[in-house]
N, C-alpha and C positions, 0 to 999 in steps of 0.2 A: 538389878535387881536391887531392893532394899528392904530393911524387915519392912514386916506395919507399923507404921505411923511415928517411921525415924524419916521423917520430910528431908530433915540436912545429907546423905549418908548421899539422896542424891547430887547435888548440891557441889559437895566438894567433889564426887568424880568428876563431869561434869566443871569445873574450877581446873582441873588436875587435864580434862582432853584436852580446854580452849588453849591449858598453854604449849598442850604434847602440837598444836596442831598453829598455833601461831609463830609461834621464837622455835620451830624443830621444823616446820612445812610438811606437819606429815599430814594436812590438805591435801598436796600436790597428787598430780599419774603418776604409778608411779611405768616402768614398762615390764615388769612379773614378780614371781611372788617372797621368793629369792632379795631381791629388791627391797622388794615391800619394807619384811623380817628383816636384813638389813640394818637400813636406819633406822627404823622404830625400839631393836636392840639396840645401834650408840644413844637415840635420842636417850633412850630408856636410863643408861647411866650414866649418862649430861649431866639429868635431872635429877636424878641419887646421889651422883659424888661428884658433883663438881657449880652444880646455881642454886647459892644458899637463899633463902626462905626468907621472908623476911616478919613472915612470921615461929623461927623457928629460933630469933634471934640469927639473926646472916647467921645461920650454920645451916648446913647439910643436911638430908630424911638420912645419909651414911652416920654424920659427928652427931645427930641426936639417939641412933640406937645403938653404936660402939657406947656411949653414954650412960645406956638404962639398958645395957649387959655387965 
């Protein structure tokens, strides 16, 4: 869901979803909900703390958050 007249918000969400599917194989079929939850939790942890981002000057989102705090 996006705010009215903010079309770029959806583009950002779609980009993150694509990264999670492509790099972390989250479009796979999982045996059960617990397995899915564990894989998603791990992927988000890596995405935020280990994976560097070009748009952040090759820093992680956590590094940016800590810098802003």
